[in-house]
N, C-alpha and C positions, 0 to 999 in steps of 0.2 A: 766538787763537793757533793757527793751523793747524786741522785737522779732528779732531785727537785728542781723546780724553776719558779720564776716569778708568778707563773700561772697557778702554782701549786703551794702557795704559802698558806696552807690550811691550818698551820699550827702557830701562827703569829700570836705573841702574847702568852703562849703556854710555856710552863717550865717543866722540864722532864728530868728524871733521875734514872740512869741506866747503870745497873750493877754489872761487874765484870766487863766494864765499858772500854777498857784499854786495848782489847784485841778481839779477834774472831768475830762472832755474831754480835757481840756487844758493841764493838767499834763501828761495824756496819750500821747498827741501829742509831748510834750517836750521830754519825754523818748524815743519815737519812732524815732523822728528826730535825737536826740543825738546818739542813737544806730546805726543809718545809717551814722554817721560821721559829722553831722552838729554841728556848735557851736551855741548854743541856748541861746537867751535872754529870761528869764522868766519874763514877764510883768504882774504885778498884784497889786491891791490895798493892798493886804496882804503882806506887806514887808518881814515879817519873814518867811512866807510860800514860797514866791518866792526865798528868799535867801537860804532856806534849800534845795529846789529842785535843784537850780542852782548848789549848792555844790555837790549834788549827781551825776549830769550828767556832771560836769566839764564845766558848762556854767556861765553866769552872770545873775544878777537880775536887774530889773528895777521896783522900787516902783513907781507906777503911778496911779493917779486917772483919769480915762478916762472921768469922768463927768466934769473935768476941761477943757472944750472945748477951752477956750481962750488960754490956755497954749499949748494944742495940735496943735493949728494953727501955732505955732512958732517952732515946732519940725522938725528936719530932721533925717531920718533914713537911715543908710548905711547897709541895710540888703538885702539878695538875696531872702528870703522867708518870707512872712508876713502871719501869721495866725490870722485872726480876730475872736476870740472865745468868748471873755468876754460877759456875758449876765445875766440878771435877769428875774424874772417872777412875774406877779401879776394877780391874778384871781378874776374877779368881773364883774357883769353886767354893760353894758355901762352907764346906768343912775345913777349908784352908783360909777363909776370909778373916782378916784381922778385925776383931771386934772394935778396936780403937778407930780403925779406918771407917768401919760401918757407921759409927756414931758421928764421925767427922762429916761424912757425906750427907747424912740426915740433917745435921746442924746447919751446914752451908746451904743445902738445896731445899730444905723444907722449913726448918725453924727460922732461919734468917728471912726468908720471904714473908712468913707470918709476922715477924717483928716489924719489918719495913712497911707492910700493909697497915699494920696497927698504928704505926707512926705517921702514916700519910692520910688516913681516913679522916681524922678530925678537920684538917684543912680542906679536903675535898668536899666533905659534907657541908662545911660552912659556905663554900662557894657554889654548891649545887652542881658541881662538875668534877669528874675524875675518871681516869683510865688506868686500870691495873692490867698490865700485860705480862703474863708469866711464860717465860721460855721453857716450855716443857719439852717433849720429844715424842717420837713415835713410841718410845718406851714408857710414856705416860698412859698409853692405851694398849700396849702389847708388851710381852716379855721376851727376853733372850737369856740363854744360859750364861752363867759366870758374871752377871751384873746385879746381884741381889740388892746391894745398897742403892745403886742408881735407879733401878726400876722401882724399888720401894719408895724412894724420895720423890720420883716423878709421878707415881700414882697418887702419893699423898698431896703433891702440889695441885693435881687435878681436883681433888676434893676441896682443898683450901680455896682454890679459885672459884668453884661453884658456890660455896658458902658465901664468899665475898660478894659474888654477883647477886645472891638473894638478899643479903643485908643492904647492899648498896643501891639497889634498884630505885627505891623511892627517893634517893638523894642525888640522882643524876650520875652515879658512879657505875661504871661497867667493869667487869673482870672476866678475862678470857685467857685461854692457853693457846700458844702457837706450838705446833708439833712437827718439827722437821724430822726427816730421816737423817742419814749421815751428812753433815755439812763440811765443806772444805775449810777446816780450821786447824790450828796447831793441836788442839785436843784430839781430833780425829787422826791427824798424821801420827801422833804418838801411839794411838791405839793400834795402828796397823802393825807395828812391831810386837806389841803385847798379844794381839790376836794370833799372829803367826806363831808365836811361842806356844800359847795354850792349845792351839788346834794342830800344832806339828806340821805346818805348811810354810812354804816360802812367802816372804812378804809380798812378792809380786802377784800372789794368788788370793790375797786376803779380800780385796775389793769384790772380785767376782764370786768367790766361794763362800764368803762370810757376810760381808757388809751389804751387798746388793742382791742377794739371793731372793729376797721377798719383794723387791722393788720392780714395778713394771717398767719404769724409766731407769735405764742402767747408767746412772751417773750420780755424782755427789751433788747435793744441793749447794748453791752459791750463797754466801752470807748476805749479799745485797737482795736476793730473792726473799729471804726471811725478813730483812729490814723493811722491804716495801709493804709487806703484810702488817708488820708492827706499826708502821706509820699510818696505814689505813685504819687500823683498830684504835689508834690514838686520836683520830679525827672526829669532827662533829658528825660526819656521815655514818659513823658506826654506833650511834646511840641505841640501836635496837639489837646490836650484836653483844650479847652477854651470857655468861654461864656456859660458853661453848669451847670446843677444842678444834682449832683450825689446822688441819694436817697439810703438810708440805712434804710428803713422804714418797712421791713417785708411785703411789698406788699400793705401797706396803700394807696398809691397814685395810685395803679393800678385800684382802683374803680372808 
């Protein structure tokens, strides 16, 4: 279960909520936080997947549609660690981009994190401790063509995270972004086909010619690499780490 050990039970007694927790980066974060002693709530629109992973790690599941923003506005969260991870992707030139899809991505990846942070802060402030960890992307600090909604949402998330850090500082609450490059997840596997189509190249050439052109390290990021950074940010050791963006992008943003 993750890479934690008895020596690393740095999160004993902490309660964490991970959105999009049933698969990909979210599932890796769930396993790592649980391995370090946290009680984890696996939040996902995939109720069965969330329940199965919660059973595996001794946590609980929360079947939630983060696009139901009216409902999220009424939620209150009693967690110590909030990992805003849920995301989707759509690749299309701006002039062909479906406005409904644009709004959907902004709602899921910017409005929902705002509402969950809003729901979690009162509990965190009352306890004098909180960790908000926002799964951003290298696209939170850099742009790529054909991803107007995703890049806009991630840039917005960066700003939200910094404002949260400034407001939360005096209350023992930190807020940071984690900014991976392309991670080996189902979301990225699906993108390979989409990118091949929009760039007019075979799928076998997408990694080298599209996804990893800017990266000094020519491989995908592994989900557990992201999860290990999330777990550190969630720990007591990271009390002075706030308002920052932690890149795991193989050197992409060094350019």
